[in-house]
Structures are given as C-alpha cells and as structure tokens.
Residue frames as a rotation matrix with the C-alpha (Angstrom) as fourth column:
MET 1
0.598 0.680 -0.424 -111.20
-0.776 0.359 -0.518 -3.89
-0.200 0.639 0.743 7.01
LYS 2
-0.004 -0.770 -0.638 -107.99
-0.730 0.439 -0.524 -5.94
0.683 0.464 -0.564 6.45
LEU 3
-0.834 -0.313 0.455 -108.07
-0.552 0.473 -0.687 -7.36
0.000 -0.824 -0.567 9.95
LEU 4
0.093 0.936 0.340 -111.81
-0.702 0.304 -0.644 -8.32
-0.706 -0.179 0.685 9.54
LEU 5
0.656 0.141 -0.742 -110.93
-0.723 0.399 -0.564 -10.13
0.216 0.906 0.363 6.23
LEU 6
-0.444 -0.859 -0.255 -107.96
-0.591 0.495 -0.637 -11.85
0.673 -0.133 -0.727 7.81
LEU 7
-0.680 0.260 0.685 -110.17
-0.575 0.391 -0.719 -13.11
-0.455 -0.883 -0.116 10.78
LEU 8
0.358 0.921 -0.155 -112.80
-0.775 0.201 -0.599 -14.24
-0.520 0.335 0.786 8.38
SER 9
0.384 -0.388 -0.838 -110.44
-0.610 0.575 -0.546 -16.20
0.694 0.720 -0.017 6.18
LEU 10
-0.704 -0.664 0.252 -108.73
-0.612 0.386 -0.690 -17.57
0.361 -0.640 -0.678 9.38
MET 11
-0.284 0.667 0.688 -112.10
-0.688 0.359 -0.631 -18.85
-0.668 -0.653 0.357 10.69
LEU 12
0.689 0.534 -0.490 -113.02
-0.721 0.434 -0.540 -20.41
-0.075 0.725 0.684 7.31
PHE 13
0.217 -0.620 -0.754 -109.74
-0.550 0.561 -0.619 -22.22
0.806 0.549 -0.220 6.91
THR 14
-0.841 -0.430 0.329 -109.40
-0.496 0.366 -0.788 -23.50
0.218 -0.825 -0.521 10.57
SER 15
-0.150 0.874 0.461 -112.99
-0.857 0.117 -0.501 -24.84
-0.492 -0.471 0.732 10.67
CYS 16
-0.887 0.094 0.451 -114.75
0.252 0.919 0.304 -28.15
-0.386 0.383 -0.839 9.67
ILE 17
-0.471 0.800 -0.371 -117.59
-0.881 -0.402 0.251 -27.99
0.051 0.445 0.894 7.30
PRO 18
-0.478 0.340 0.810 -120.28
-0.247 0.833 -0.495 -30.50
-0.843 -0.437 -0.314 8.22
LEU 19
-0.878 0.155 -0.452 -121.55
-0.416 0.219 0.883 -32.65
0.236 0.963 -0.128 5.31
ARG 20
0.122 0.942 -0.313 -124.22
-0.063 0.323 0.944 -34.52
0.990 -0.096 0.099 7.27
ILE 21
-0.637 -0.215 0.740 -125.20
-0.709 -0.213 -0.672 -34.26
0.302 -0.953 -0.017 10.94
ALA 22
-0.597 0.439 -0.672 -126.68
0.478 0.867 0.141 -37.21
0.644 -0.236 -0.727 12.91
PRO 23
0.186 0.753 0.631 -129.93
-0.220 -0.594 0.774 -36.24
0.958 -0.283 0.056 14.67
ASN 24
-0.908 -0.380 0.177 -129.84
-0.191 -0.002 -0.982 -35.81
0.374 -0.925 -0.071 18.35
ILE 25
0.020 0.978 -0.210 -132.95
-0.058 0.210 0.976 -37.59
0.998 -0.008 0.061 19.80
LYS 26
-0.410 -0.228 0.883 -133.31
-0.816 -0.340 -0.467 -36.88
0.407 -0.912 -0.047 23.57
GLU 27
-0.289 0.375 0.881 -135.93
-0.559 0.680 -0.474 -39.58
-0.777 -0.630 0.013 24.26
GLU 28
-0.301 0.226 0.926 -137.90
0.663 0.748 0.033 -40.89
-0.685 0.624 -0.375 21.30
LYS 29
-0.597 0.186 -0.780 -139.23
-0.579 -0.773 0.260 -39.71
-0.555 0.607 0.569 18.03
LEU 30
0.123 0.711 0.692 -142.17
0.354 0.620 -0.700 -40.78
-0.927 0.332 -0.175 15.97
ILE 31
-0.102 -0.257 -0.961 -141.34
-0.774 -0.586 0.239 -40.56
-0.625 0.768 -0.139 12.31
VAL 32
0.948 0.282 -0.145 -141.83
-0.298 0.633 -0.715 -42.41
-0.109 0.721 0.684 8.98
ALA 33
0.479 -0.776 0.411 -138.78
0.227 0.561 0.796 -44.90
-0.848 -0.288 0.445 8.94
LYS 34
0.369 -0.378 0.849 -137.97
0.929 0.186 -0.320 -44.19
-0.037 0.907 0.420 5.27
LYS 35
0.780 -0.149 0.608 -137.50
-0.008 -0.973 -0.229 -40.39
0.626 0.174 -0.760 6.06
PHE 36
0.792 -0.556 0.251 -135.09
-0.424 -0.206 0.882 -41.29
-0.438 -0.805 -0.399 8.83
LYS 37
-0.432 -0.899 0.074 -133.01
-0.485 0.301 0.821 -43.63
-0.760 0.318 -0.566 6.70
ARG 38
-0.189 0.323 -0.927 -133.62
-0.974 -0.181 0.136 -44.42
-0.124 0.929 0.349 3.10
SER 39
-0.689 -0.315 -0.652 -133.07
-0.502 0.857 0.118 -48.14
0.522 0.409 -0.749 3.40
LEU 40
-0.845 0.494 0.208 -135.81
0.052 0.462 -0.886 -48.68
-0.533 -0.737 -0.415 6.01
PRO 41
-0.513 0.741 0.433 -139.55
0.851 0.373 0.369 -49.41
0.112 0.558 -0.822 5.11
ARG 42
-0.723 0.412 0.554 -142.27
-0.152 -0.878 0.454 -46.80
0.674 0.244 0.698 4.45
LYS 43
0.185 0.780 -0.597 -143.90
0.624 0.376 0.685 -47.30
0.759 -0.500 -0.418 7.80
HIS 44
0.544 0.021 0.839 -144.38
-0.490 -0.803 0.339 -45.16
0.681 -0.596 -0.427 10.81
SER 45
0.142 -0.604 -0.784 -141.76
0.522 0.719 -0.459 -45.87
0.841 -0.344 0.418 13.50
TYR 46
0.992 -0.020 0.127 -140.65
-0.125 -0.383 0.915 -45.26
0.030 -0.924 -0.382 17.01
VAL 47
0.396 -0.913 0.097 -137.02
0.335 0.045 -0.941 -44.14
0.855 0.405 0.324 17.07
PHE 48
0.976 -0.189 0.103 -134.62
-0.179 -0.442 0.879 -43.75
-0.121 -0.877 -0.466 19.88
GLU 49
0.262 -0.958 -0.115 -130.91
-0.765 -0.134 -0.630 -43.25
0.588 0.253 -0.768 20.31
ASP 50
0.921 -0.009 -0.389 -129.13
0.167 0.913 0.374 -46.47
0.352 -0.409 0.842 21.46
PRO 51
0.536 -0.766 0.355 -126.25
-0.836 -0.540 0.097 -45.73
0.118 -0.349 -0.930 23.86
LYS 52
0.488 -0.350 0.800 -125.31
-0.341 0.767 0.543 -49.41
-0.804 -0.537 0.255 24.13
ASP 53
-0.577 -0.816 -0.045 -123.14
-0.413 0.244 0.878 -51.61
-0.705 0.525 -0.477 22.06
GLU 54
-0.283 0.501 -0.818 -124.23
-0.923 0.089 0.374 -53.10
0.260 0.861 0.437 18.74
ASP 55
-0.340 0.344 -0.875 -126.60
-0.094 0.914 0.395 -56.14
0.936 0.216 -0.278 19.00
GLU 56
-0.996 0.077 0.054 -127.64
-0.051 0.035 -0.998 -55.27
-0.079 -0.996 -0.031 22.64
PHE 57
-0.319 0.942 -0.102 -131.11
-0.895 -0.335 -0.295 -54.60
-0.312 -0.003 0.950 21.55
TYR 58
0.053 0.211 -0.976 -131.22
-0.669 0.733 0.122 -57.92
0.741 0.647 0.180 19.61
ASN 59
-0.732 -0.346 -0.587 -130.13
0.112 0.788 -0.605 -59.72
0.672 -0.509 -0.538 22.61
PHE 60
-0.846 0.490 0.211 -132.66
-0.421 -0.371 -0.828 -58.00
-0.328 -0.789 0.520 24.80
ILE 61
-0.010 0.919 -0.393 -135.47
-1.000 -0.012 -0.003 -58.84
-0.008 0.393 0.919 22.53
ASN 62
-0.052 -0.075 -0.996 -134.30
-0.435 0.900 -0.045 -62.44
0.899 0.430 -0.079 22.00
THR 63
-0.930 -0.246 -0.273 -133.98
0.147 0.430 -0.891 -63.03
0.337 -0.869 -0.364 25.79
LYS 64
-0.764 0.626 0.158 -137.12
-0.576 -0.551 -0.603 -61.21
-0.291 -0.552 0.782 26.73
TYR 65
0.331 0.887 -0.323 -139.50
-0.925 0.236 -0.298 -63.13
-0.188 0.398 0.898 24.34
VAL 66
-0.171 -0.430 0.886 -137.45
-0.305 0.879 0.368 -66.36
-0.937 -0.207 -0.281 24.38
LEU 67
0.698 0.256 -0.669 -136.91
-0.666 -0.112 -0.738 -66.48
-0.263 0.960 0.092 20.51
ASN 68
0.487 -0.578 0.655 -133.87
0.169 0.798 0.579 -68.72
-0.857 -0.172 0.486 20.52
HIS 69
-0.517 -0.680 -0.520 -132.24
-0.224 -0.479 0.849 -66.55
-0.826 0.556 0.095 17.82
GLU 70
-0.671 0.282 0.686 -135.16
0.731 0.404 0.549 -67.16
-0.122 0.870 -0.477 15.32
ASN 71
-0.067 0.623 0.780 -136.87
0.688 -0.537 0.488 -64.23
0.722 0.570 -0.392 13.71
VAL 72
-0.188 -0.142 -0.972 -135.73
0.916 -0.382 -0.122 -61.86
-0.354 -0.913 0.202 16.34
GLU 73
-0.845 -0.273 -0.460 -135.70
0.188 -0.957 0.223 -58.71
-0.501 0.102 0.860 14.23
HIS 74
-0.809 0.557 -0.188 -138.97
-0.448 -0.376 0.811 -59.15
0.381 0.740 0.554 12.31
ASN 75
-0.003 0.979 -0.204 -142.52
-0.539 0.171 0.825 -59.83
0.842 0.112 0.527 13.40
VAL 76
-0.926 -0.261 -0.272 -141.95
0.128 0.461 -0.878 -60.67
0.354 -0.848 -0.394 17.09
PRO 77
0.104 0.989 -0.101 -145.39
0.405 0.051 0.913 -61.45
0.909 -0.136 -0.395 18.58
ILE 78
-0.959 -0.281 0.035 -146.24
0.094 -0.434 -0.896 -59.16
0.267 -0.856 0.443 21.50
LEU 79
-0.078 0.969 -0.233 -149.30
0.915 0.162 0.369 -58.87
0.395 -0.185 -0.900 23.55
ILE 80
-0.987 -0.075 0.146 -150.71
0.016 -0.929 -0.370 -55.38
0.163 -0.363 0.918 24.43
ASN 81
-0.535 0.819 0.206 -154.03
-0.768 -0.370 -0.522 -55.35
-0.352 -0.437 0.828 26.29
GLY 82
-0.005 0.513 0.858 -154.83
-0.105 0.853 -0.511 -58.87
-0.994 -0.093 0.050 25.16
TYR 83
0.917 0.317 -0.244 -154.22
-0.231 -0.078 -0.970 -58.12
-0.326 0.945 0.002 21.45
GLU 84
0.307 -0.852 0.425 -151.47
0.670 0.511 0.539 -59.56
-0.676 0.119 0.727 19.41
TYR 85
0.903 -0.166 -0.396 -149.25
-0.365 -0.783 -0.504 -57.23
-0.226 0.600 -0.768 17.59
PHE 86
0.661 -0.693 0.289 -145.95
0.750 0.625 -0.218 -57.84
-0.029 0.360 0.932 15.72
LEU 87
0.775 -0.477 -0.414 -142.83
-0.252 -0.835 0.490 -55.80
-0.579 -0.275 -0.767 16.56
SER 88
0.636 -0.666 0.390 -139.92
0.744 0.397 -0.537 -55.41
0.203 0.632 0.748 14.13
PHE 89
0.797 -0.380 -0.470 -136.74
-0.017 -0.791 0.611 -53.46
-0.604 -0.479 -0.637 14.67
HIS 90
0.631 -0.699 0.338 -133.68
0.580 0.135 -0.803 -52.17
0.516 0.703 0.490 12.92
GLU 91
0.457 -0.625 -0.633 -130.36
0.536 -0.374 0.757 -51.12
-0.710 -0.685 0.164 14.37
VAL 92
0.732 -0.079 0.676 -129.30
0.583 -0.440 -0.683 -48.08
0.352 0.894 -0.276 12.32
GLU 93
-0.034 -0.758 -0.651 -126.16
0.770 -0.436 0.466 -46.05
-0.637 -0.486 0.598 12.35
ILE 94
0.796 0.227 0.561 -126.18
0.555 -0.645 -0.525 -42.53
0.242 0.730 -0.639 11.05
GLN 95
-0.003 -0.960 -0.280 -122.81
0.987 -0.049 0.156 -40.82
-0.163 -0.276 0.947 10.83
THR 96
0.817 -0.003 -0.576 -121.72
0.005 -1.000 0.013 -37.10
-0.576 -0.014 -0.817 11.23
LYS 97
0.217 -0.767 0.604 -119.41
0.975 0.200 -0.096 -36.40
-0.048 0.610 0.791 8.36
THR 98
0.801 -0.046 -0.596 -117.23
0.031 -0.993 0.118 -33.26
-0.597 -0.113 -0.794 8.25
ILE 99
0.576 -0.695 0.430 -114.60
0.584 -0.018 -0.811 -31.85
0.571 0.719 0.396 5.83
ASN 100
0.585 -0.534 -0.610 -111.45
0.497 -0.358 0.790 -30.46
-0.640 -0.766 0.056 7.59
LEU 101
0.977 -0.103 0.189 -110.04
0.116 -0.488 -0.865 -27.68
0.181 0.867 -0.465 5.49
VAL 102
0.504 -0.858 0.098 -106.61
-0.771 -0.397 0.498 -27.23
-0.388 -0.326 -0.862 7.17
PRO 103
-0.006 -0.551 0.834 -105.38
0.025 0.834 0.551 -30.83
-1.000 0.024 0.009 6.32
ILE 104
0.584 0.312 0.750 -106.59
0.710 0.252 -0.658 -30.43
-0.394 0.916 -0.075 2.79
MET 105
0.966 -0.252 0.048 -104.76
-0.203 -0.864 -0.462 -27.17
0.158 0.436 -0.886 2.27
ILE 106
0.295 -0.921 0.253 -101.54
-0.757 -0.064 0.650 -28.45
-0.582 -0.383 -0.717 3.87
ASP 107
0.047 -0.188 0.981 -101.57
0.358 0.920 0.159 -31.56
-0.933 0.344 0.111 1.64
ALA 108
0.829 0.261 0.495 -102.21
0.547 -0.189 -0.815 -29.51
-0.119 0.947 -0.300 -1.44
GLY 109
0.816 -0.574 -0.062 -99.30
-0.562 -0.815 0.142 -27.41
-0.132 -0.081 -0.988 -0.54
LEU 110
-0.008 -0.768 0.640 -97.03
-0.384 0.593 0.708 -30.49
-0.923 -0.240 -0.300 -0.11
GLU 111
0.322 0.113 0.940 -98.25
0.563 0.776 -0.286 -32.01
-0.761 0.621 0.187 -3.30
SER 112
0.999 0.033 0.035 -97.42
0.049 -0.651 -0.757 -28.86
-0.002 0.758 -0.652 -5.26
LYS 113
0.408 -0.906 0.111 -93.82
-0.889 -0.367 0.274 -29.26
-0.207 -0.210 -0.955 -3.97
GLY 114
0.119 -0.335 -0.935 -93.79
-0.633 0.700 -0.331 -32.79
0.765 0.631 -0.128 -4.99
ILE 115
-0.890 -0.280 0.360 -94.09
-0.454 0.461 -0.763 -34.28
0.048 -0.842 -0.537 -1.48
SER 116
-0.460 0.760 -0.459 -96.71
0.395 0.638 0.660 -37.05
0.795 0.122 -0.594 -0.83
PRO 117
0.113 0.613 0.782 -99.60
-0.510 -0.640 0.575 -35.94
0.852 -0.464 0.240 1.37
LEU 118
-0.797 -0.510 -0.322 -99.27
0.028 0.502 -0.865 -36.62
0.603 -0.699 -0.386 5.04
LEU 119
-0.875 0.449 0.181 -102.71
-0.297 -0.205 -0.933 -35.79
-0.381 -0.870 0.313 6.36
GLU 120
-0.713 0.574 -0.402 -105.00
-0.399 0.138 0.906 -37.57
0.576 0.807 0.130 4.16
GLU 121
-0.426 0.600 -0.677 -106.77
0.678 0.708 0.200 -39.51
0.600 -0.374 -0.708 6.95
HIS 122
-0.559 0.309 -0.770 -107.56
0.593 -0.500 -0.631 -36.25
-0.580 -0.809 0.097 8.81
GLN 123
-0.987 0.162 -0.010 -109.22
-0.127 -0.728 0.674 -34.56
0.102 0.667 0.738 5.82
PHE 124
0.017 0.996 -0.092 -112.67
-0.381 0.091 0.920 -36.14
0.924 0.020 0.381 6.57
SER 125
-0.952 -0.096 0.290 -113.91
-0.304 0.380 -0.874 -37.05
-0.026 -0.920 -0.391 10.06
ARG 126
-0.089 0.880 -0.466 -116.77
-0.255 0.432 0.865 -39.45
0.963 0.196 0.187 10.87
THR 127
-0.950 -0.033 0.312 -118.49
-0.309 0.257 -0.916 -40.04
-0.050 -0.966 -0.254 14.07
GLY 128
-0.504 0.763 -0.405 -121.64
-0.013 0.462 0.887 -42.40
0.864 0.452 -0.223 14.29
ASN 129
-0.559 0.511 0.654 -124.68
-0.760 0.000 -0.650 -42.62
-0.332 -0.860 0.388 16.44
TRP 130
-0.937 0.276 -0.216 -126.72
0.174 0.901 0.397 -45.72
0.304 0.334 -0.892 16.70
TYR 131
-0.481 0.846 0.228 -130.50
-0.862 -0.410 -0.298 -45.76
-0.159 -0.340 0.927 16.80
ILE 132
-0.843 0.409 0.350 -133.18
0.333 0.907 -0.259 -48.31
-0.424 -0.102 -0.900 17.33
VAL 133
-0.658 0.677 -0.331 -136.02
-0.752 -0.568 0.334 -47.98
0.038 0.469 0.883 14.92
LEU 134
-0.823 0.378 0.424 -139.19
0.082 0.818 -0.570 -49.86
-0.562 -0.434 -0.704 15.90
THR 135
-0.566 0.758 -0.324 -142.24
-0.700 -0.234 0.674 -50.64
0.435 0.608 0.664 13.75
VAL 136
-0.756 0.479 0.447 -145.49
0.006 0.687 -0.727 -52.49
-0.655 -0.547 -0.522 14.86
SER 137
-0.643 0.583 -0.497 -148.15
-0.573 0.065 0.817 -54.14
0.508 0.810 0.292 12.90
ASP 138
-0.134 0.638 0.758 -151.28
-0.785 0.399 -0.474 -55.85
-0.605 -0.658 0.447 13.80
SER 139
-0.350 -0.023 0.936 -152.59
0.059 0.997 0.047 -59.16
-0.935 0.072 -0.348 12.53
LYS 140
0.752 0.575 0.322 -154.16
0.485 -0.152 -0.861 -57.45
-0.447 0.804 -0.393 9.46
LEU 141
-0.151 -0.939 0.310 -150.71
0.985 -0.116 0.129 -55.91
-0.085 0.325 0.942 8.74
ASN 142
0.759 0.429 0.489 -152.00
0.388 -0.902 0.189 -52.37
0.522 0.047 -0.851 9.54
ASP 143
-0.346 -0.897 0.276 -149.33
0.366 -0.400 -0.841 -49.81
0.864 -0.190 0.467 10.58
CYS 144
0.356 0.514 -0.781 -150.02
0.897 0.047 0.440 -49.45
0.263 -0.857 -0.444 14.37
LEU 145
-0.372 -0.549 -0.749 -147.90
0.723 -0.677 0.137 -46.20
-0.582 -0.490 0.649 14.66
ASP 146
-0.567 0.300 0.767 -149.99
0.615 -0.464 0.637 -44.50
0.547 0.833 0.079 11.91
PRO 147
-0.950 0.310 0.040 -151.70
-0.262 -0.720 -0.642 -41.35
-0.170 -0.621 0.765 13.38
LYS 148
-0.292 0.901 -0.320 -155.04
-0.803 -0.050 0.593 -42.87
0.519 0.431 0.738 11.95
TYR 149
-0.417 0.029 -0.908 -154.64
0.121 0.992 -0.024 -46.08
0.901 -0.120 -0.417 13.79
GLY 150
0.463 0.847 0.261 -157.16
-0.129 -0.227 0.965 -46.42
0.877 -0.481 0.004 16.61
ASP 151
0.939 -0.123 -0.321 -154.97
0.343 0.362 0.867 -47.88
0.010 -0.924 0.382 19.38
ARG 152
0.368 -0.861 0.352 -151.87
0.262 -0.267 -0.927 -45.92
0.892 0.434 0.127 18.40
GLU 153
0.227 -0.317 0.921 -151.40
-0.788 -0.615 -0.017 -44.29
0.572 -0.722 -0.390 21.97
VAL 154
0.843 0.055 0.536 -151.51
-0.439 0.646 0.624 -47.76
-0.312 -0.761 0.569 23.65
VAL 155
0.795 -0.593 0.129 -148.89
0.578 0.676 -0.458 -49.08
0.184 0.438 0.880 21.34
ILE 156
0.273 -0.686 0.674 -146.71
-0.109 -0.718 -0.687 -45.90
0.956 0.114 -0.271 21.94
ASN 157
0.466 0.013 0.885 -147.02
-0.866 -0.199 0.459 -46.37
0.182 -0.980 -0.082 25.65
TYR 158
0.954 -0.103 0.280 -146.06
0.011 0.950 0.311 -49.88
-0.299 -0.294 0.908 25.35
LEU 159
0.502 -0.800 0.329 -142.82
0.600 0.048 -0.799 -48.99
0.623 0.598 0.504 23.26
LYS 160
0.301 -0.406 0.863 -141.97
-0.515 -0.831 -0.211 -46.37
0.802 -0.381 -0.459 25.77
LYS 161
0.705 -0.061 0.707 -141.97
-0.618 0.437 0.654 -48.94
-0.349 -0.897 0.270 28.61
GLU 162
0.922 -0.333 0.199 -139.96
0.387 0.809 -0.442 -51.20
-0.014 0.484 0.875 26.33
ARG 163
0.419 -0.734 0.535 -137.33
0.116 -0.541 -0.833 -48.54
0.900 0.411 -0.141 25.72
LEU 164
0.367 -0.167 0.915 -137.08
-0.818 -0.527 0.232 -47.68
0.443 -0.834 -0.330 29.31
GLU 165
0.856 -0.065 0.513 -136.75
-0.238 0.831 0.503 -51.37
-0.459 -0.552 0.696 30.37
TYR 166
0.819 -0.530 0.222 -134.10
0.468 0.392 -0.792 -51.83
0.333 0.752 0.569 27.68
LEU 167
0.317 -0.602 0.733 -132.12
-0.233 -0.798 -0.555 -48.80
0.919 0.005 -0.394 28.79
ALA 168
0.446 0.012 0.895 -132.39
-0.878 -0.188 0.440 -49.80
0.174 -0.982 -0.073 32.48
THR 169
0.920 0.009 0.393 -131.46
-0.145 0.937 0.318 -53.50
-0.365 -0.349 0.863 32.01
THR 170
0.081 -0.940 -0.331 -127.94
-0.990 -0.114 0.083 -54.73
-0.116 0.321 -0.940 31.94
ASN 171
-0.872 -0.273 0.405 -128.56
-0.282 0.959 0.037 -58.42
-0.399 -0.082 -0.913 32.48
TYR 172
-0.540 0.729 -0.420 -131.20
-0.756 -0.201 0.623 -59.39
0.370 0.654 0.660 29.85
PHE 173
-0.589 0.388 -0.709 -132.25
0.429 0.894 0.133 -62.45
0.685 -0.226 -0.693 31.83
ASP 174
-0.861 0.392 -0.325 -133.77
0.112 -0.477 -0.872 -59.88
-0.497 -0.787 0.366 34.35
ALA 175
-0.617 0.656 -0.436 -136.26
-0.786 -0.538 0.304 -59.11
-0.035 0.530 0.847 31.58
LEU 176
-0.539 0.413 -0.734 -137.49
-0.047 0.855 0.516 -62.66
0.841 0.312 -0.441 31.69
PHE 177
-0.654 0.252 -0.714 -138.27
0.746 0.371 -0.552 -62.49
0.126 -0.894 -0.431 35.41
ARG 178
-0.851 0.392 -0.348 -140.24
-0.256 -0.890 -0.377 -59.19
-0.458 -0.231 0.858 34.89
LYS 179
-0.751 0.595 -0.285 -142.67
-0.269 0.118 0.956 -60.82
0.603 0.795 0.071 32.53
C-alpha cells in the first residue's frame, strides 16, 4: 500500500497539469466561430490548422485575388458557379497551457529557506497552434456556411479547394497563374 501511495504521489508531482489544450484538427472543421474562439463573430466557419508562418494566408489571398493589400481579411469578393460571395478570414492562435508541478515545489522549498526562486520560467509552459477561420457571406449578408443555407455544400467544396491550394503553394504568384 505504501508503494502504491509513493508511486501515485510521484506521478502527481512529476507531471504537468493541462489548463487548456489546443484542438487538433486533421483536415478541416465546420463550427460556429464564436465557439472556437470568443473574439470571433457568431457565424458558421470553416476552420483548418495552419502549418505555415504567420501572415502566409494573408499573402496568399492578397496575391491570388490581386487586392494590393486593401481589404484583404474582410469581404474579399469570390465567384463560385457564377455567383458572388464574400470571404473573410481570421488567423487565430490557440495555446496549450500546462502547469509543471516540480518547478513550483522546488521554488517553494527554496523560498522557505530564503533563497530566490530559480525555476519561475519553467512553472508554466505554452505551445501554440495557428488556425485559419474562414467565413463566407452572400450579397444579402446571409451566412453561407449555415446548415440551412441552400448552396452550403458548393461553398464548402470551394473552401476545401482553397485550403488544399494554399497548403500546396509555396510561391503565391503561382496562384495567379492557376486562375
């Protein structure tokens, strides 16, 4: 019994306790943007994990649609089957936060002896994942990713192609030639 208690306490004190875990999105996810991150609008969205550097998607959209760095993130006009829609995107970081118990206990022991803490920067760890959140509206400002929207599947298929093109493209001027 003492051995089991010792093992249990050893596992507890040598582990990390996650406070928040960033979602792992394999391909894409359809979700209300506000549920994904509180600062986003309350619209249905197409979300995927961004393995590239910051502002890469901005550069991709700016180059592909020849926007000259004007209104790149909001209401970019796109054509799908002859109808005009408006694409908006947000680059979002969600961090995984953990508490590391061993450095906290060591620093507490040092402080009780009058020594300043040595491991303060190791008490918490953060690693972030970047995501692209896409929303699409039509000319009447209807949410085109809403399950009740008539051409929702057509819009989703277009966004899948955009995602695959973005992930496959390294030189964004190639996107101009594919148009």
